[in-house]
C-alpha positions as CSV (number, residue, x, y, z in Angstrom):
1,M,6.0,13.4,-26.5
2,K,4.5,16.0,-23.4
3,P,6.9,17.0,-20.7
4,F,6.3,15.3,-17.2
5,E,5.4,17.9,-14.8
6,K,4.2,15.8,-11.6
7,I,5.4,12.1,-11.0
8,L,3.9,10.4,-8.0
9,F,5.9,7.9,-6.6
10,A,4.3,5.0,-4.6
11,N,6.3,4.0,-1.7
12,D,5.9,0.9,0.3
13,F,9.4,0.8,1.5
14,S,10.3,-2.3,0.0
15,E,13.5,-3.3,-2.1
16,N,11.0,-3.1,-5.3
17,S,10.0,0.6,-4.4
18,E,13.6,1.6,-3.9
19,H,14.4,-0.1,-7.1
20,A,12.0,2.0,-8.9
21,F,12.7,5.3,-7.0
22,D,15.4,5.5,-9.3
23,F,13.4,5.8,-12.2
24,A,11.2,8.5,-10.6
25,Y,14.2,10.5,-9.0
26,T,16.0,10.6,-12.2
27,L,12.5,11.0,-14.7
28,A,11.7,14.2,-11.8
29,R,15.5,15.8,-12.5
30,N,15.7,15.7,-16.2
31,F,12.1,16.9,-16.2
32,N,12.6,19.3,-13.6
33,A,9.5,18.0,-12.5
34,R,7.5,18.0,-9.0
35,L,8.2,14.5,-7.5
36,L,4.8,13.4,-5.4
37,M,6.0,11.0,-3.2
38,I,3.1,8.6,-2.0
39,H,2.9,6.1,1.4
40,V,-0.4,4.0,1.7
41,I,-1.2,2.4,5.2
42,N,-3.3,-0.6,4.5
43,E,-6.3,-0.1,5.9
44,P,-6.3,-2.6,9.3
45,V,-8.6,-5.0,10.1
46,D,-11.0,-3.9,12.2
47,L,-10.9,-5.5,16.1
48,R,-13.4,-3.4,17.8
49,G,-16.0,-6.1,18.2
50,F,-13.3,-8.3,19.8
51,Y,-11.8,-8.3,23.4
52,V,-8.3,-7.3,22.9
53,P,-6.8,-6.8,26.4
54,H,-4.7,-3.1,26.4
55,I,-4.6,-1.9,22.9
56,S,-5.7,1.5,21.9
57,F,-6.5,1.4,18.1
58,E,-6.8,4.8,17.9
59,K,-3.5,5.0,19.8
60,L,-2.0,1.6,17.3
61,E,-3.1,3.8,14.0
62,K,-1.2,6.7,15.1
63,E,1.9,5.1,16.1
64,I,1.6,3.1,13.0
65,E,1.1,6.6,10.9
66,E,3.8,8.1,13.3
67,G,6.5,5.3,12.1
68,A,5.6,5.9,8.4
69,E,6.0,9.1,8.6
70,K,10.0,8.6,10.2
71,M,10.6,5.6,7.2
72,M,9.7,8.8,5.0
73,D,11.9,11.3,6.4
74,K,14.6,8.4,6.7
75,F,14.2,7.6,3.0
76,C,14.2,11.2,1.9
77,R,17.1,12.3,3.6
78,S,19.0,9.0,2.1
79,R,18.0,9.0,-1.4
80,I,17.6,12.6,-2.3
81,Q,20.4,15.1,-2.0
82,D,20.0,18.0,-3.4
83,Y,16.5,18.3,-5.0
84,S,14.0,20.2,-3.3
85,N,11.0,20.2,-6.0
86,Y,9.3,17.1,-4.2
87,E,6.7,16.0,-1.6
88,T,5.5,13.2,0.8
89,Y,1.9,11.8,1.4
90,I,1.2,9.5,4.4
91,V,-2.3,8.2,3.5
92,S,-4.6,5.3,4.9
93,G,-7.1,3.6,2.4
94,I,-6.6,0.9,0.0
95,P,-3.4,1.4,-1.7
96,Y,-4.0,1.2,-5.1
97,E,-7.6,3.8,-4.5
98,E,-5.4,5.8,-2.7
99,I,-2.6,6.3,-5.4
100,L,-5.4,6.9,-8.3
101,K,-7.0,9.7,-6.0
102,K,-3.6,11.6,-5.6
103,A,-3.1,10.8,-9.1
104,D,-6.4,12.6,-9.8
105,D,-6.3,15.4,-7.2
106,E,-2.7,15.8,-8.0
107,Q,-3.2,16.0,-12.3
108,V,0.0,14.1,-12.3
109,S,1.8,13.1,-16.3
110,L,3.3,9.5,-14.3
111,I,2.6,7.2,-12.0
112,V,5.8,5.4,-11.4
113,L,5.8,1.7,-8.7
114,G,7.5,-1.0,-8.2
115,T,5.9,-4.6,-8.8
116,Q,6.6,-7.5,-7.2
117,G,5.6,-9.7,-10.1
118,R,3.6,-12.0,-8.0
119,S,1.6,-15.1,-10.4
120,G,-0.2,-17.8,-9.4
121,I,-2.2,-18.3,-6.6
122,D,-0.6,-15.3,-4.8
123,H,-1.8,-13.2,-8.0
124,F,-4.9,-15.0,-7.3
125,L,-5.2,-13.8,-3.6
126,F,-3.8,-10.8,-3.2
127,G,-4.1,-9.1,-6.4
128,S,-1.4,-6.5,-7.8
129,T,-2.0,-2.9,-7.0
130,A,0.4,-2.0,-9.7
131,E,-1.8,-4.3,-12.3
132,R,-4.7,-2.5,-10.9
133,V,-3.0,0.8,-10.7
134,V,-2.3,0.6,-14.2
135,R,-5.7,-0.9,-15.4
136,R,-7.7,2.3,-13.9
137,A,-5.0,5.5,-14.0
138,K,-5.8,7.9,-16.5
139,C,-2.1,8.7,-16.9
140,P,0.5,6.8,-17.9
141,V,1.7,4.3,-15.4
142,M,5.6,3.1,-15.2
143,T,6.1,-0.4,-13.2
144,V,9.4,-1.0,-12.0
145,R,10.6,-5.0,-11.1
146,L,14.0,-5.8,-9.6
147,P,16.3,-7.4,-12.1
148,E,16.5,-10.8,-12.1
149,E,19.6,-12.2,-10.0
């Protein structure tokens, strides 16, 4: 088996992501791999053609990005103690596309992400970021579900 040199962890700040992070972090430490953590801000709906009083879309986008950066900083401070071999990225776009783009750009060895395990109409309507990443990734992908209670 090839060693993992770079591991990309996709973080949506959900309980599923926190659980999946434990796997990404353990692997990164065991392989002394670079841990890349990405959070994708879903592209907001463009309402510029509509009249919505007192909202600046540029300001809203900036506030969303700043909020995501604060959440990532807090996540790292609380979850990573003595490991400095990591980087964080906050990007906007379609989550699976941005995850795959970062994986390709950084030539990662493994992608780790949580999955909610949607089924039925939920899956049909919303699809699955994890499923799309698994189908299109050029490297191995580890998907992690929360344990059933």
